[in-house]
N, C-alpha and C positions, 0 to 999 in steps of 0.2 A: 339479355337480363338488363334491369333497370331497377332505380327505385326514385318513386314519388313520393312527398310529404306535404303537409301543412302543419304550422304551428297553432294545433286546435285546441290548446288552452288560453290563447290570449282574445280575450273576447273582443277587445275594439281594435286589435291589427288583425289583418288579413295578409300574411305571408307564406310563399310556399315554394316549394322546388322540386327539381328532380334531376338525377342522373340520367345520362344515355350509355348505356354498355353495349356493343357491338363487336361480331367479331369480322365483318367487312367494312371497309374503311369508307364511312359514309359521305366526305367530302362535302360537311354540314356548310350551309350559310344561313346569317339571318336576313329574312326577308322581312323588307317594309310594305307594307299592303297597305294603301289608303282605302279609303269607304268608296262604295259604287264601281268595283271592278266586276268585271262579267267572267261567269264559270260556267264549266260544264263537267261532271263526271265522265269516268271514261265508257267510250262508248259500247253499247251492249250487242251491236251487232243480231240484234233482233227487233220486234214490234215494239218493246219497249223504250220510250224513250230515256236517255239519261238524263239525271235530273240537271239544271241547269237553275243559277241564280246570282243575284247581285247581292254582294257583302254590304249589309246596311252599318256593319261596324268594321273600324280600320284596326290594325292589329300588326302586331311583330311575330313572328315566328321561326322556329328551326327547320332547315328542308333537308333533304337527303338527295345522294345521288344526281345533282345537277337539275331537277325536276322545283321549277319556281312553285308548283301546285302543292306541293307536298309540305304538310304541317305536321310534323313529329311531336313539337311542342309549340304553344304560342300565349300569349294573352292581349286580350283585345282592348277596347277603349272604353267598357262598360264594366271591366275586371274580372271577364270569365278568363279561366284558362282552361286548355285541352292539352292532356298529355298521352301520347301512344307508348303503350308497353307491349314487350312479346308476351303471348300468352299461347304454349302451345295448344290448351285445351280449347281454342276456337271453333266453332262449328259454323262455317258460312259456305255455302255453295261457292265455288270458283267458277259454274255456270250461270252467265247472266239471267235473268228473269227471261221467258218467253213469252209471257203473255200478262195482261192485268192493266187497269189504267193508271194506278200509280208510278211515278219516274222512280229508275232505280240508282242508287249509289253504290259504288265500290268502296271496300274498306280503308283503304290508303287516301282517298279523297275526302273521307269522313271529318277528318280535323280541321283543313280548312273551311267546309263548309259550317259547322257547328262555330267557328271563331268568326266567322263572316256574318252570323245569322241570328244569333242567342246572345242573351245577357247575362241567363241566371241558370243554375241547374234544373228549374222548373221549364225554361226553354227547351233546354236539350231534351230533357224527356217527351214533351212534346212533340220535338222536329220529329222524332223517329217515326212517328204516329202516320204520317204521311207519303213515307217511300217504303220501296223495295230494296232487301239490302244483298250484296252478293261480295265476293271476294277476289278480284281479279288476278290470274296471274300474273307474273312478272312479265311474261312478254308481251301482254296486253297494254303495258304501262309506257312502252317506248314506240313512237311514231317511227315512220320508216326513214326518216331524214334523221333521227338521234341515235348515236352508236351505242350498243350496250356496254358498259363497263366490262372488262375481261372476266375480273374475280365474279360476275354474277352470270356468267354465260351458263352454267350450270342448276341456274336458279329458273331458268325461263318459265318452267310450268308448275312454279311455286306460287302459292298465295300467303303474304306474309301473313300471319295471326297475331293480331293486336286486341288488346283492351285498352279502355280510356279513364284516366283520372280525371276527374271534373272539380273544381274548385271555383266558386263567385266571390263576388266583393262583398256579398251577406255572412259570409262566416259557412256558406254551406259546403260538403262536401260528398261526391257522387261517385261510385263504381259502376261503367257500363261495359257489360261484356256481352259475348256474341255465341249464344248457345242454341241449338235446334232451329239454327236458322232467323233467330229473331235476338233483338237486342232485351237484354236483361237487366235492369237497374236495381243498385243497393247504395243504400247511404251510408256514411265511412264515416261513424265517430271518432276512428282513431285519426284518419287525416293521410292514412298511409295506403302504399300498393307498391307492391313488387312485380314477381311473375308466376310462374305455376309452382302448385296448383291455383287453382280459383279463388278467389277473394274470400268466399264463404268458409271454403278449408283454413285460410289464414285467420280470419276473425273466428273460428274455433281454436285453433292452435295456441290463441294469447291465454287460454286457460292453463297451459302449462307452466305461464310465466309469471302467475298473480304474487309470486314474493318479492318480484323486483320493485326497488325504491330506490330513495334518493338517501333513507337514513343510514348511520353507521350500525354496523353488528357490535354487539355488548361482548366483553370477554364470558366463556363460558368455563365451567368447573367439568372435566373431563375425567372421572374416575380419580378426581383427589388431584388433578394439575390443571392449573390454571391456564386457558388456552388464549392468546390476546387475538384480535385481530391483525391484520398484517397491514394495514396503511389504510388510507381512504378509500373511499367507493365501496367499501364490502356489501352495501346493500343491493350492487347490481352483480355480485358472486353468481355465476349462471348463466350471464347474458352470453348467449353464441356470437361467435366471431368469424366465421367464416363467411364465403361471399354466396352461399347456396339462397336464391327466393325464400325459402321458410326463414332463414337465419337472419337476412338483411331485413325483412319485415318486422322479425320480433325487435331486434335493436333500433331500428326506426322507431318503431312505436314507443319503446321505452324511453328513448330519448327525448321523444316529442312529447310525451305526458310531462316530463320533469321540467318544461319549459315554462313556467307558469308566469312570468313577467319578464319586461325588458324595459330600459326606459323609453326607448323609441323606437321608430319603424328599421332604421338603419340598424340598429343593435340588433334586433331581429332577422333582418337578413344576413348579418353576420352568424347568428347561431344557426340559421338554415345552411347557411354553406360549411359550418363545421359539422353539423349532425351530416349532411352530404359526404364527407372528407371520410367519416367513421363506416361508410358502406359503397366508395370506390372500389373498381376492380382495378389492381395495378396492370400496366403488360406482361403478361407471361405467368401471369397466377392462374388464368384460366386456360388448359391445354388447348382448347377449342378455339381462344384466341380472341375472345370477348374480353374487352377492357373500356373502361371508362372514358369515352372519347370526349365528351363535353359536358358541362352541368350548369342549370339554370337556378336562378332565385328570382322569386315574382313578388311584386309588391301589388295588390290587387287595389288598395285604397290610392295610393300614390300614380298609380300606374306607370311602374317601372320596372324593366327587365334587366336582370343582371345576365351575363353571360361571362362563362369559363372554359377552356379548354384543356386537352392532356398535356398539351406541349406550352403551355403559357403560364406566366405569372400574374399577369394583371386580368382584372375584370371590367369587361365592357359593361357600359352601364347607359340603355336605351329607353330614355323617356318618351314615353307614346305622345304626351302632349308637345312637348319638344320638337317631336318628330311630325308633328302634327297628322296624323294617321286618321282622323276624324274627315280630314278636308279633301274631298274628290279630286281637288288641282292640285294636292299633293303628290309628285312623282314616284313611282313603285320602282323600288331599288333593292339590290342585295348585297351585305354586307358582309365580309370575312368574319371568321373569329378569331377572336385575339391568340397569337402566336409568340407573344415577347415576355 
């Protein structure tokens, strides 16, 4: 479970964010990745070569399970963000391509690839035109000299099903899902993405909530008795409050739609973090074990990446310019998430 959003009603500011909800402990870190790093997708063990690339863009990203190459979320020096969210409906083969001239990339490596090579949503769309896609099972992700976390040993044959929320510094929002073995693209005027079902279903489901607004309800005459509104916020009566993906999607979309102005970018970042608070999953709420392990906010204009963790009260601020991620001479490093 996860929720991603952008304040789509702010034409002059491009601020987004997301929660990361998971049942397994991700042990995430923030990766500072300068430009000009060499990369390779997971080996195919077939005649098809894995995709290899050099990242033209430096970026910061949040990883998982100790893998430096995994980017579950990130922001690059062009103001492009990529967020990977869980989607059980993902339909990609877990068998690497056996033939073809195009190089192959597995889904878990897509985030780092796009952050390193793309600047806009158009670039992301075009990038998928030159590769073969597959979804490597977990056992293929660990090399022989890297121990597999004990809590994941039962998932060795499992391939992580993901879809992507993409935002750029031009104010464009896109969803990438993987259906029928192919990448499927959709523009996202709401700026919101959660999990199951697919994005098209969630977009249609918003039709059930067209009454939500920020206006106050008026007193009504009910069989001769005047009934008064119970307090502020009556225009949002009916807003779902549970933690299922459809409810989180509606809740985030409604709140994002109501943010039409802020005094500055920092205030907009605060708005994102407060909206994310409304869709976070506390420990113990979901019996399966999912909870919000961390969340981020992204300033696509100033190139600043904000990170909070479940057990921390502070917000770490990562300024991509100050970190000099565009400079190939900048050392690559991993930073811990805030825990204080």
